[in-house]
Every structure is written in C-alpha cells, then in structure tokens.
N, C-alpha and C positions, 0 to 999 in steps of 0.2 A: 901123759895127757896131750902133748904137742903131737905126738905120733897119731893119736886118735883124731885130732882136728885136721891134721894133713889128710888122713884117709877119707874123712867126711867131706872135706873140701874137694878131694880128687873125685870122689863119687858124684858129688853134685856138678862138677865141672863136665863130667862125661854124661850123666844121667839126664840132666835137664835139656840139653840140646837134642839128645837122642829121643827123648819123650816129644819134644816140640816137632821134630822131623816126622816121627811116626804119626802124630795127630794130624799134621798138615798133609802129608802124603798118602796116608792110608785110610784115615777116617774122614778126610776132606774138610775143607773149609765150608762156611755158610754159603758162599758164593757157588759152590759145586753141588749144593742141594737145590734142585729144580722144582718150580712150581708150575704145573701145566696151566695153559690158559686156553679155553675152548677146545680141550682134548689134544693139545699139542704142546710139546716141550720145545723151547726155542733157545738156541745157542748162538751168539755172534761168532761168525767165522773168524774174525780177527783174533779171537781168544784161542782158537784151536788149530790155526793154520801153520804152526811152527814145526811140524814134524815129530812133536812129542806126544805120547799118549796122555790124554786128559780124562780123568774119572769124574763121573757124575752119579748122584743118587736122586731117585724120584720114587714117591710111593705109589704103588699100583692101586687100582680099585679094590683089590682083595687085601689090601693092607700090608703088602710085602715091600720092604725096602729094596728096590731094584738098583743094582749098581751096574753101569755100562761105561764104556770107554769110547772116545773118538780119537782118530789118528789120521793125519794127512800123510798118506804114503808117498814115496818118491815118484810115482807117476802123477802126482798132483791131485788125486782123489781124496776127499775127506770121507773117511769111513766110520762106521759105528757098529759096535757089538755089545752084547751082554757080557759082562765079566765072568763068563763061565762057558761051559761046553757040555755037550750031551754025555760025555764020559765022566769028566771029573767034578761035575757040579756039585756032588754031595760033599766034596772036601771044603767048599766054601772059600777056596784059596784065590781063584782068579788068575790074572795074568799080570806079568811086568814087562816092561820094554827093554830090549837089548838091541840097540841100533835100529835097524829096519825090520826087526822081528819082535813079535809078541810071544812071550815064553810062559807056558803053563807052570804055575808055581807048585802044582801037585805032581805032575808026571815029568815036567821038564821039556815037553815037546815045544818045538819052535815053529812059528807060523809067519811067513813072510807077509809084511803089511799089505802088499798089493793083492793078496788072496783073501783078505778079510772082506766079507759081503759077497764074495763070489763063490766061496765053498761053504756048504752048510752040512751039518750032521757030523757024527763021529767026534774026534777029538780036535775040533776047530772052534774058535770063538763063535758063540751063537750070533748071527748077523740080525742087525736091525735095519728095517726099511728107513730111509732117510732121503730127504731132498733139500737142495739149496735153493732158497728164494731171496734174491738180492744178496745181501750180506748176512744171511742167517742160515743156520742148519736147523731143519724141522724134523722132529721125530713124533709120529702119532702115538698117543697113549694107548690106542687100541693094539698097536704092535708091542708096546712095552707090557701091557696087561697080558697079552697072549704068551709072552715069554717070562713072565714073573716067576714061574715055577722053578726056573734055574737058580734064583736067589733065595729060595726058602731056607736053605742051610747056612746063610751068612749070618 
C-alpha cells in the first residue's frame, strides 16, 4: 500500500506541473486571447519586446481560431507571423523558439528571427502585416482573416 501511495504521489508531483506548463505555454492564458476593436488587434509593445516569442489567439470572421506569434528580433524589429507555413500548416504544429530562431515543430526547419516578415511562401512562418503606433503593435483583422486558412487544422 505504501508503495502505491509513493507512486501516486510521484505521478502527481510530475504530472500536475507538466500539465500547468502545457496549458500556460501551449494553450495560452486568457490574456493571450485577443478581441479585436474596430477591426484591429492591439498588443502593448512592452509585453512583447523581450526577444521571446509570444503566442496569441484571435477568432477570424469565418470562425477559425487563428494562432500567431510576435517576436522582437535581434535587429530590434517586432515581427508577427501566423503560427504556420505554406508547407506544414496541415500538421497544426506551428513553431517553437530556439534562441534567435523559430523552429517548425513538424519538419524541424529553422528560421532566423530577422527574416520573419521579410520572407514569404514555402516553409517560412506566414507573415502578418503589422505596424507600431506609439507603444502598441497593431495587426489588422483583414490580414488575419486573409490568413486564417493556415489554422484550419489546429
């Protein structure tokens, strides 16, 4: 009986933090679910200017939950892309960050962060048009709607 309790305790010690990590980092918290205002999603730049990839979700006009990421590259530019590419989007796996690279979790290709938004098509993160106004990053819902098809498989 004591052995069974130890095993259950060990499983709980490992599984609960792992589940919390997965939920926060891959499913996103409520603060990462965006609601457009007047056809634009707005993200404070102070929230995304740390060099780390930040993932967000927004529902497109056709009802698809669109996942995209932002990243401030080493050249100081805040970039944004759909969490998918022309080649691997059907896998629904998206990208993870590895230093100054975004890595496709389906095929393993690595993309330098300073190329995001500059290179389009093929096996590259699908770029989103964005602009900085004051201390906010703005992305038009028209652009998100146009690219929603990348996320149909997520």
